[in-house]
N, C-alpha and C positions, 0 to 999 in steps of 0.2 A: 278593361278589355274583357275580363271574364264575365262581367255583368252584361256587357254589350253582346257577347256571343250567346249568352243565355237567353237574352231577349230575342235574338234572331232565331234561335232554335225553337223557342216557344211560339213565335209567329208562324214559323214553317209548320210546326206540329198542328197548330190550329187550322192553317190553310189546307194541309193534307187531309185532315179529318173532315173539314167542311166540304172539300171537293168530293170525297167519297160519299158523304151523306147526300149532297145535292145530286150527284150522279145516280144514286139509288132511288131517292124519293122525290126529286124535283124541288124547286124553290119553296113553294107554298107549304108542302108537307114537312119539310126539314125543320128541326127544332134546335135551338141553342143548346138545350139539355143534352141531346144526343151527340152533338158536335163536341161538347165539353167531355162527355164520357169517352168518346173515341180518342180525343186529343190527350186526355189525362192531365188537363190543366184546370186551374180554378177559374171561376167566373170573372174574378178581378183581373186575372192574367189575360183572358180573352178580351175583355172590354178595354184593357189598356191599349190594345192594338186596333180593335174594331168596335165602334160604338153602337152597331146595330146589325141585324141579319143582312140587311141590304148592303152595308159596308163590307161585311164579310164576303158576300157573294161577288161584289165588285172586285175584291182582292183576289178571289179565285179566278175570275175572268181575266184579270190583269196578268196573272201568272201564265195563262195559256196564250196570251198575246206576245209571246217571246218570238225572236226571229225564227222563221221556218227554216228547215233544211233547204238550202238553195245552192245547188251546184250548177254553174253555167254550162249550157249545152250549145251545140252548133245550131240546133233548131229550137225556136221559141216554143213551139208546140210540145216538144219533149220536156221542156222545163215545166210547162203547165201539167202535163201528165205526171211528171215526177212529184209535183206538189200534191196532187190528189192521191197518188198511190202511196206516198210516204205517210200522209195523214190517215189514210185507210189502215195502214199497218200499225201506226202508233195509237190510233184512237181507242181500240179496245183495251190497250195496255196501260193507258195513262189517265188516272182519275181526273186530272185538270181538264183534259180534252173531253172526257165523258161528261163532266159537269157542265162544260160549255154547251154540249149538244143537248143535254136535258133542259138546261135553263132556256135555251133558244126555242125548244119545242113546247115548253110549258107557258101558257098564256100569262099566268101571274108573274112568272119570272121575266118574260119579255116586257110586260107592262112596266115593271119596276126598273129593270136593268138593261133593256134592249136585247139585241140578238146578234149572234156572230154571222148570220146568213148574209146580210148586206155586204159585209167585208169580203166574204168569199165570192159573191157575185162581182164585186168591183175587181178583185184579183183576176178572176176569169176574163172579165171584159178587157182589162188592161193587157193581159197576155194575148188574147185573140186579136186585139187591135195591133199590137206589135207584130204578131205573126202575119197579119194581113199585109202590113207594110212591107214585109220581107217576101211576100208572094207565097207564103206557106198555106194560106187559106184561100178558098175559092172566092171570086169577086162578089158573088151575091150575098155572102154571109154578113149579117149585121151583128157585130160583136156583143153589143148590149142585149140584144134579143136572145142570142145563143147562150149568153151567160145566165139568163133567167131560166131558159129551158134546162140547162145543165144543173142549175141549183135545185130546181124542183125534183129532177130525177135523182140527184145525189142525196138529197135529204130523204127521199123515198127509199133509196137503196139502204141507207143507214137503218131506217125503221124496220124494213123487212128483214134485214140481216139480224138485227137485235131480237126481233120477235120470233123468227123461225129458227135461227141458228145460234143465238147467243153471241153474235158478232163473229162466229167462226168462219163464215164465208164472205166477209166484207171485202177482202182482197179480190176474190173472184167476181163479185158483183160490180166492184169499181172498175176492174179491168174490162168487163163486158160492156159497161156503160161507156167508157172511153172508146172502145172498139166500134160500137154502133154509131156514136156521135161523130167521131173523127171521119168515118166513112162518108158522112154527109157533108163535111165542111172542109176537109183537108185536100190540098192539091194532090193529085195522084202520085207524082214523083216523091212527094213528102210522105204520104201515107205509108208507103212501103218501107220507109226508113224508121218509123216510129216503133218504139218498144212499149207495148201495153200489156205485157205478160203479167199474170197474177202475182208473181214474185218480184215484180219491178220495185215495189216499195221497199222490200227487205234488202234488195241489192243496193239501192241508193243509200239506205241507212247505213249499211256496212261500209260503203264507200266514204260516207261522211265521217264515220268513226275512224277509219284509217287515216283520213286527212287531218282531223282535228282532235281525235280522242274523246269527243263529246258529241251528243246529238240533240239533247233536249233544250239546252239553254235555260231551263227552268230553274230559278233560284232556289226553290224548295224541292 
């Protein structure tokens, strides 16, 4: 058991170090040497768990694909808002999420590993489809089209926040994005009930902590 625990700790140390390096440098510029230095492990220990940089990056991406914070709401649109606002709150604080953003943005990373963007578009499309069935969304809205519009604006908000404010205003930018888009797609009686305040993500995370005592679900 001690040997097994040591192996788990080593794997997690490697993944945390890799996430930090990928987040800072992107996939192409990241080196195994720097990851080894940050993790404080031997090359043999790293290659015991991951046989290549691509495998290591896949491991990092897999860690971020853990269950999202999901608290059921009366309105499906509020659940969608909560998903985005909690992600905006967590993203600057969690290397695994930052690494996913950087890999998705860097073409070399996308070419080798794919991107998280399609998954976010599918989540949005599904949420809007369900909201439309419930009458929360205006009849003219095409969920798949709106999902792509939102994706482009959301990715843009991330880049602008990172470049101009070091992520410090991502909550505000995300809240503004939801406020503008929802005004165009939500049924008026629903729109007035939605909470898109900049601190929404922080409040939902606190609620999730109170309910379960954990929020990340990330093994490492």
